[in-house]
C-alpha positions in Angstrom: 17.3 38.8 17.0 14.3 40.3 15.3 10.9 38.6 15.5 9.3 37.1 12.5 7.1 39.5 10.5 3.5 38.8 11.0 1.2 38.1 8.1 0.2 35.3 5.6 3.4 33.3 4.9 3.7 32.6 1.2 5.8 30.3 -0.9 6.0 30.8 -4.7 6.5 27.7 -6.8 7.0 28.5 -10.6 9.7 27.6 -13.0 9.6 31.1 -14.8 11.7 33.7 -13.0 9.7 36.5 -14.6 6.5 35.1 -13.1 8.1 34.8 -9.7 9.5 38.3 -9.8 6.1 39.7 -10.8 4.4 37.8 -8.0 7.0 39.0 -5.5 6.4 42.6 -6.6 2.7 42.3 -6.1 3.1 40.7 -2.6 5.5 43.4 -1.5 2.7 46.0 -1.9 0.7 44.4 0.9 1.6 44.5 4.6 -0.1 41.2 5.4 1.7 39.3 2.7 5.1 37.7 3.7 7.2 35.9 1.2 9.1 33.0 2.9 10.6 31.3 -0.2 10.5 30.5 -3.9 11.0 27.3 -5.9 11.5 26.6 -9.6 10.2 23.0 -9.5 8.0 20.8 -7.5 10.8 19.0 -5.7 12.2 22.2 -4.4 8.7 23.3 -3.4 8.4 20.3 -1.1 11.8 20.9 0.4 11.3 24.6 1.0 7.7 23.9 2.4 9.2 21.7 5.0 11.8 24.3 5.9 9.6 27.4 6.1 6.1 26.0 7.0 4.2 28.5 4.8 0.5 29.3 5.1 -0.1 29.5 1.4 1.8 28.1 -1.7 1.2 29.7 -5.1 1.8 26.6 -7.2 2.3 26.4 -10.9 1.1 23.1 -12.2 3.6 22.7 -15.1 7.1 22.5 -13.7 10.2 20.5 -14.4 11.6 17.6 -12.3 8.3 17.3 -10.4 5.0 18.9 -11.6 2.7 21.0 -9.3 0.0 18.3 -9.0 2.5 15.7 -7.8 4.1 18.2 -5.5 0.7 19.1 -4.0 0.0 15.5 -3.3 3.3 15.0 -1.5 3.0 18.3 0.5 -0.4 17.2 1.7 1.1 14.1 3.3 4.5 15.4 4.4 4.2 19.0 5.4 2.6 19.7 8.8 0.7 22.8 9.7 -2.2 22.7 7.2 -0.6 24.6 4.4 -3.2 25.6 1.7 -2.2 25.5 -2.0 -3.5 27.8 -4.7 -3.0 26.6 -8.3 -1.9 29.6 -10.2 -1.6 28.4 -13.8 -2.2 29.0 -17.4 -3.8 25.7 -17.9 -7.6 25.0 -17.7 -7.7 21.5 -19.2 -10.6 19.7 -17.5 -8.6 16.6 -16.6 -5.8 18.7 -15.1 -8.3 20.7 -13.0 -9.8 17.5 -11.7 -6.4 16.0 -10.9 -5.3 19.2 -9.1 -8.5 19.2 -7.0 -8.1 15.5 -6.1 -4.4 16.2 -5.2 -5.5 18.7 -2.6 -5.5 22.1 -4.2 -7.5 24.6 -2.1 -8.1 27.2 -4.8 -7.6 27.2 -8.6 -7.0 30.5 -10.5 -5.4 31.4 -13.8 -2.4 33.7 -14.4 -4.4 36.5 -16.0 -6.0 37.3 -12.7 -5.7 40.9 -11.5 -3.3 41.7 -8.7 -6.2 42.7 -6.4 -8.2 39.5 -7.1 -5.0 37.5 -6.5 -4.5 39.1 -3.0 -8.2 38.5 -2.2 -7.9 34.9 -3.3 -4.8 34.4 -1.0 -6.7 36.0 2.0 -9.8 34.0 1.4 -7.9 30.7 0.9 -6.0 31.4 4.1 -9.3 31.7 5.9 -10.4 28.3 4.7 -12.5 29.3 1.7 -12.2 27.8 -1.8 -11.8 30.2 -4.8 -12.2 28.8 -8.3 -11.8 30.5 -11.6 -14.8 30.2 -13.9 -12.9 27.9 -16.1 -12.0 25.6 -13.2 -15.6 25.6 -11.9 -16.9 24.7 -15.3 -14.5 21.8 -15.6 -15.4 20.4 -12.3 -19.1 20.6 -13.0 -18.7 18.8 -16.3 -16.6 16.1 -14.7 -19.1 15.3 -12.0 -22.2 15.2 -14.1 -23.8 11.8 -13.7 -27.6 11.5 -14.1 -27.6 8.0 -12.5 -26.4 9.4 -9.2 -29.6 10.1 -7.3 -29.2 9.0 -3.7 -26.3 9.4 -1.3 -28.0 8.6 2.1 -26.8 11.9 3.7 -28.2 12.6 7.2 -30.0 15.8 8.0 -26.9 17.2 9.8 -24.6 16.2 6.9 -26.9 18.0 4.5 -26.7 21.1 6.8 -22.9 20.9 6.8 -22.8 20.3 3.1 -24.9 23.4 2.5 -22.3 25.6 4.3 -19.5 23.8 2.5 -21.1 24.9 -0.8 -21.2 28.5 0.5 -17.4 28.3 1.1 -17.5 28.4 4.9 -14.5 27.2 6.9 -14.8 24.4 9.5 -14.8 27.0 12.2 -17.6 29.0 10.6 -19.7 25.8 10.1 -19.2 24.9 13.7 -20.4 28.3 14.9 -23.4 28.4 12.6 -24.6 24.9 13.6 -23.6 25.1 17.2 -21.4 22.1 17.1 -17.7 21.4 17.7 -14.9 21.6 15.1 -14.3 17.9 15.7 -17.9 17.1 14.9 -17.7 19.2 11.7 -14.6 17.3 10.6 -16.4 14.0 11.3 -19.4 15.0 9.2 -17.2 16.3 6.3 -15.3 12.9 6.3 -18.6 11.1 6.1 -19.9 13.4 3.3 -16.8 12.9 1.2 -17.1 9.1 1.5 -20.8 9.1 0.6 -20.3 11.4 -2.4 -17.2 9.7 -3.6 -15.4 13.0 -3.5 -11.6 13.4 -2.8 -11.9 17.0 -1.5 -14.4 19.4 0.0 -14.3 21.4 -3.2 -15.3 18.5 -5.3 -18.0 17.6 -2.8 -19.4 21.2 -3.0 -19.7 20.9 -6.8 -21.3 17.5 -6.7 -23.8 18.9 -4.3 -24.6 21.8 -6.6 -24.9 19.5 -9.6 -27.1 17.0 -7.8 -29.2 19.7 -6.1 -28.2 18.5 -2.6 -27.8 22.0 -1.3 -29.5 25.3 -1.9 
């Protein structure tokens, strides 16, 4: 029995077969990209995720039976292994972007992205970084604008952690830079999210930028 091919394990979830075929062609050009499955709706994406345990899901947000945002929320609760989900969509509606981030999307990009940038996004997201299209970043910034929010009572160490979150550092990178354990980083991030009222680290990073909490 042959061993599993090593690389970033990817599941494609999109209801358009042309899009799926195009993505499969792009992925096949790179040795570190391994396609483990494809789904045409959110319900199947959940099922296949449980069966294949991918590293990355390329998730369309508008699909039949179950949409990508709802599927993302379920996968975050039911799929073990810390799968990271990249929203790959044609939609940049501000409310949809915010819902996707709150559901647990790791990165948000639009379908007109170049093949090279798509691959770089997959690799960066796999390493724990967050990649947002300019449209998605603008939507988040607009949503979190709130002049009345002035004080969050963050500790000095939480501010240090938040600064590296804004820079897109993974938990492991933050731990190395601050000479603390991964467990301590997770503890600080949980506290930061609670204090900022943010659902995800991506949202926390943009609140920090908007409120000048990090350089």
